[in-house]
C-alpha positions, 0 to 999 in steps of 0.5 A: 513110161513102161508103168504108164503103159500097164493096165491099171485096175479100176474099182466101182463101189455099190450099195445094194439091197440084198435078200439073204436066204438061209436054208430057205428062210429069207431076210432083207438088208443092205450091203456094200460091194466092190467090183474091180476090173483088172483088165482081163478079169474081175474081182467081186468083194462083199464087205462085212457080210451078216446073217440075221438070226433069232439072237440078232445079226451074226457077223460072217465076214468079207467074201472075196471072189477073184479072177472071174473072166468076163463074158458080154451080152451087149453092153452088159458084163456077165460074170460067172464062176465056181470057186472054193474061197476063204472068207476073211474077217470084216472090218466093221468095229461094231461086230464083236466076232466074225465067223470067218475066223473059224470057217474052213474054205467054202464052195461059192458059186457066183453069177452077176450082171453089171450094167452101168451103175447097177449090179445084179448078182446071185451068190451061193455059199455052201456052209453045210460042212461047217454050219449046216447051212446053204446061204443064197444072196440075191443082190440088187432090188427091183426084181421081185415083190415083197413078202411073197409068202405072206408070212409077215403082217402089220397092224392097221386099224383096231385088231386088223392086219395087212401083209407087209408090202400089200394093202386092202381096204383096211388102209384105203383112201377115198371118201368112203374108206371108213365104210369099205369094211374089211376084206383080208385076213391071215390064214394058216391054210398055206401052200408054203410056209405057215401063212397065206393071204385070205381075201373075202367078199362082203355085202354092204347095203346089199352091194357085194364088195369084192375081197381085194388086195394090191401092191398099191393102195385101195381107193373107196370113192363111190357107192357104185361098185363099177365106178372107176373111183373104186380102184387100186392105184399107185404113184411113186411121187406120193409120200404116204406110208402104211402101218409098217412104214412102207410106201403104197407102191412096189419098185420094179426095174425089170421086165419079168416074163410071167407072174406065178402064184398059188390059189384056192378059190371058192364061191359062197354061192355059185354064179354062172355069169360071174364065176371067176376070181382075177389077178392083174399086174401092170408095170409102169414108169412109177407115175400115177396109174389105177386099176381098173383104168379110167382112161388110156395111160401112156406110162404102161410098160407091160401087163399080165392078167388072168381073169378066169381063175375058177373054183379049185375044189379046196385044192391049191392050184398054180396060176400063171399069167404071161406079160406082154410088153409095149414098144413105147420106150417107157422104162419100168420103175414100179408094178401094181399087182392086184388080186380080187375075189371076182373078175367083175366089180360088185359081182359074186357073193358075200361069202366068196373066198380067195386064198393066195400064196407064194407069188413069184415074178418069173424070168426065163432062161432058155433059148427060143431059137438057135441058128448057125449062119442063118440056118436053124439048128436041126431038131432044135428043142429049148430043152435039149442042150447039146447038138452036133452038126456039119457046115462048110463055112468058117464060124465066128461068134457073130454067126451064132444067132441065139434068141432067148425066150426071156424078154430081158434075158442075157445071152453070151456066145463063145467059139473055140477050136478044139481037136480040129472042130468048133466048140460053140457055147451059148449061155442064157442068163435070166434077167434076175440072174437066178437061172442059167441054161447052157447050149453046146454046139459041136460043129465040123467044118470043111472050111476049118479043116482046110484052113488048119491043113494049110496052117500046118503046112505053112508052119512046117515050111517055116521050120529049118531044113535038115541035111543028110549025107548020101548014106543017110546020116544027118550032117551037122555041118556042110563041107565044100565039094560034097553032095547032100540031100536037103529035106524040107519041113513038109517032107520034100527032098532035094539033092544039092552040091555044097 
């Protein structure tokens, strides 16, 4: 019966997409994980971890991070720890050698969010001392776009190429697809890495065809540039594949706060009426959607747009577009992101050129506001992480009202009593778990001081009394007929006769 009353550990297995970055170079693969709930702590095990190299996969081993105390943000379990661990050999028989057999203990930082059957985690493994490498493992897909640096390309038709995960008119559908021309090429003028995507406009029968690329698929269905049959579209139910074997859509299960990218834009001939390039991002439930839209769509979760990208003077410029979200109960499943050399269809000139590189979906991890007992923390600034204040009431975690600036960020709150004061810690984790910001409140409370004083008196009063003779010696036993002084734990005295 005693054994039945103990807390039994439970384990959940995950197979997740991971992105592994080694000294800034990234690769994508799947990996198996086990999360073990021990009751008051969690363990995370990453099994048979491999690193991609020029000579093929290199076996590292099994990474075990144990004894992580959980935090909670609503129903989401948040894990965060920094440890030095020993990586152990894996058990995959196809791997001839495991680096774990020669690795010393290594520093590891882990952040994870467990929400139902989905795991999102970041693991930082410091192998500088042994392999001169910093390994970052992003666990759980559906948070970023693919090939955001445009380093990887695949063949389409003839000698033309498209970047992996992206599409232009080279792979377009529609009755006029063969007449759409070519509007994208790989460029060695890069903001980061060695390549970027170059979009360029052309003229077909005197009509300007904008250079455009999308995470969906282009459709060329009309000779009129403004006809909605010319669009970028996405539908996760379609089974079509591009020249790299990828679908014409990009899954997204999160709500990013903004999209950021770097651009170089120039017009072949200045056009004051139509001077801008454009970027549009639409998050949907994965059912059919096209941009430009031909009707009102009810499957839209959120949108971001910047249709005023001006010429940059042959310099790379950082472009930002925040997302706005609909409160319609639709869950995110995919994103359609489209860039074009002109914000208006068929406008601009035949020599317009837009270079794009390093696109990122950004997830914020700061507080927008912080209150205690309904009162804003004085002089609160999202960039200031520590505050001292005084209150009259007792404080609990529910009395801290913390609003994150990330629409899907996680917030955890902890309140402790240290040296007679409240030590309140609020942590904000970005939705993709890549960033964390910690805020600390040092709070003096008159109610806490009084409560602790009463508790100390009660504790002293519960201690046994001491007895002394009239000449000041402590009596170990009391003899009948003698007079003693009884001293209580709170310091009060009383003369008694035994």
